[in-house]
N, C-alpha and C positions, 0 to 999 in steps of 0.2 A: 481788611478781607471783604470783599462781595459775596453775598449771598443769596441766589436766586431761591426763593423760598417756596415750593408747591405744596399747595393744602388741599385734603378733601375733609369734609364734615358732615356727618349726615343732622346730628340732632345738638351738635354744639361742642359735645364734650374734647373731640379734637383742637377743632379751633380755639378751644380755650386755652387748652396748653401749648399750640404751637403759637399763639399770642404771646404766652407769656416767655416761651424762650428767646421768640423774637424782641420782645422789649430788652430783656436781659442780655442780649446780643447790641442790639443800638447803644445802650448805656454803656458797653465797654467800648465804643467807637465802630463798630462795625457798621458796613450798608447792608441794606436788604431791599431786595423785590421781592413782594407777596403776590403769588399767583395760586386763584382758584384752579382746580384740577379740571374741574368740569367745562371752564368755560376756556380753557389753555388753548390755542390752535398752534401756532408759531412758538417753537421754545428755541431763544438763543440763551447760551451760556457764555460770558465772557472766557477769554484764553485762560484768565488768571484767576477765575471766579470759582465759587464752591456752590454746592446742589445741596438744598436740603429739602427732605419728604416727611410730610405729616398726614395720616391717616388712620381711619380704625382697623384692627384687626378683625378680620370677620372668616368665619370657618377654619381657623387656623392657617390662614392666608390673608385676601382681602378680595376688595369688590371688583370685578371686571373693570371699571373705569379707571381704577387705580393701577391695576396692571397696565391698561393700555397706555397710560402716561408715563410709565416706566420704559414700555418699550420703544415711545416715541423719544425718548431723551436724546439728545444727539451723543456719537462718540465721545468717550470721557476723555482718552488723549492724558489720562493722569491727574486729571481735575479729582480735588476730594469731594466728598459725600457725605451727608448724616442722614438721620432717619430718627423720627419720632413716631409713635404708635401709641393707642389707647385701647382698651377692651373691659371688657366686665369680669373676664374671668382669663384661665389660661391660655395662653396663645402657642404651648408645645414648641417651643425652640423655634418658631417663624423667622425669627431673626435671621438664622443662618441662610435661609433659602433668599431672601431679599439681599443679602449680602453676595451669594453666588450671582445673583443677577444682575447688579450692579457690576459687579467686577468683570463680569462678560462683555462690559460693555465699556470698560476701559478705565471704570474710575476706581479711585482709591478709598475704602469705607475708614471714614474716622471715630466713627460714635454712632451708638444708636440707645434709643432710652423707649422703655416700654412702661408704663402708666395706667394704673388700674383706676377707672374711673365709673359711676353709677351705672347700672343697667337700665338700657332703655328698651328692652322687651318685655313684653307680657306681664307687666308690674301689678300685683296685686295693690299693693299699696305703695307709697314712698316711704322710706326708713330718711326722713329729712333727715335726724342729727347724724347717722352713719355715711350718708350722702355728702353732707357738709365737710366730714373730718377726709373722706376721700376726694374732695375736690383741694382741701387746703392740703391735703398732702402731696397729690399732684402739681401743685403749684409751685410748691416747695420742691419736688422735683427737677422742676424745667429750669428752674433757677439754678440749681446745683448742675444741671447738665451744660447749660449754656456757660458758666462757669469752667466749667472740665473741658469745655469745648474750643473756648477761648486760650485756654492755658495748656492745649497738647495733652491732655490727662484721659481724654473719652475714648472709649473702647466700643467696638460694636462685635458680638459674640458670634460664633460661629454656628452655635444653636445644635438640633437634632436632625442628621441627614435624612434618616428616611421619612418620618412621619409628615413634616411640612410639604414636601416632594409629593407626597400622595394627596395631600389637601389642596396644592396648588392645583394639580390635575383634574381633581375634583371642581374646584371653582372654574379652571378653564374651559372645563368642557360642558360646561351649561349644569351639571347635574346637581352640585351644591345649592343653587340658586332655585329651581325647579323644586328639588325637596324643602326646602325650606318653605318656600311660598306655598307647598301644599299643606304643611304644616299651621303657616300663619299667613292664611289667605288675606290679605291688606282689600278693604273695600270700602269705601264712601259711602256713607248710610244717606239717602236722598232726602230722607224726612228731616234731617238734621241739617245737612249740608246748607249754606246762607248764599252759594254760588261768590264768593268772595275770588275765585279762581287760584289764590296764591297757592295752590299744590300744584297746580297746572304751570303756573310760572316758574316755580322754584324746583321742579323733580331734575335732578343733575343730568337724567338720561330720558327726559321727555316719553316718561312712560305713562303718565297722565293727559289722554284727551277729553274734550268735551265733545259729548254726545246728547242731545236733546236738553241743550242748557245744562247739564250736570257733568261734574266730573266723574270719569271712569278710569280705573287704573287696570293696565295691561300686563297682565303678568308675564307674558313672553320678553316682554323689556324690564319689567321691573328687576331692581336690583336689592330691593329690601334692606335700603339703607336708613328707614324710617324718620326720613327729614319729614314727609306729608303729613305722617301721625303726628308727630313733635310740634309741628306748626300751624295745626289746623287750628282758628282761633274758637272754634266752636266744638272741637275735638269731635268731628263726625267722622272720621277715618279710624280704623281698627279691624280688628277682627271679630265676624259676625259670632255671636253668643260665645266670647271670650274676652268679658269685660276688663279693660286693664286701665291702670292710672295714667294720665299722659306725662311724658318726663320730656323736658328739655332743658341744655346746659345755661341757656340766657334765652332772653326775648329774641322774638324776631327781628325787633329793630337792630340788637347788637348784631345779631348773627349776621345780618346784612350790610352792614357797614361798611363802607367802603374807607380805603386808605391807610393812616399810619396805622401799626401794632397799639 
């Protein structure tokens, strides 16, 4: 079986789980193509191929760039599809909404996995031991999901019909992002910034521009994925007057590594 695996990750949580699923599928003899959602333009799926999606759950839905990728998938024509999501809290049955979205495009949902991972928002302190246990449990769930997927025993639940649909509208209308950014207005501290431009180069939606030699985040474009916050080498990005401990699931070098799972 050949899988085209489309992945989006902000701080590395989703990428870590997706890689574990990918490694497990490869170990079972499946073939995988790995694609980062934010740089995927042309989408080609073999007639007999399967599609995999991996992304964070946000606002009981997900980020607009993920929704855009899903909308750009070619017609399913009966192809199989699976989904992997990560979140720090409840997802309110959002897997049902995503199921209906892919079914509407002609795909056959064969499995979904929702994994609880460490929070990347506004951490006053990092509960290191608790986070290690969450990550270990998440990786085990990823391996188990791959086992169930290859044996045909995975399931994609139908979720709660109403609530995720309301949140989906809230996200696609732009209201969720505006509200979230108003609560957590991520900014660059010019006095701390070392002008390495890592945030500019790696923003998935191009929301960070250089103005007077300093990166500036534009809220009308920012989707609050926290990538810039997580991987700033000097922790110069955050919410003013709301100090928080920096969290990332892996090093920047590991996050940007290309190639095999």
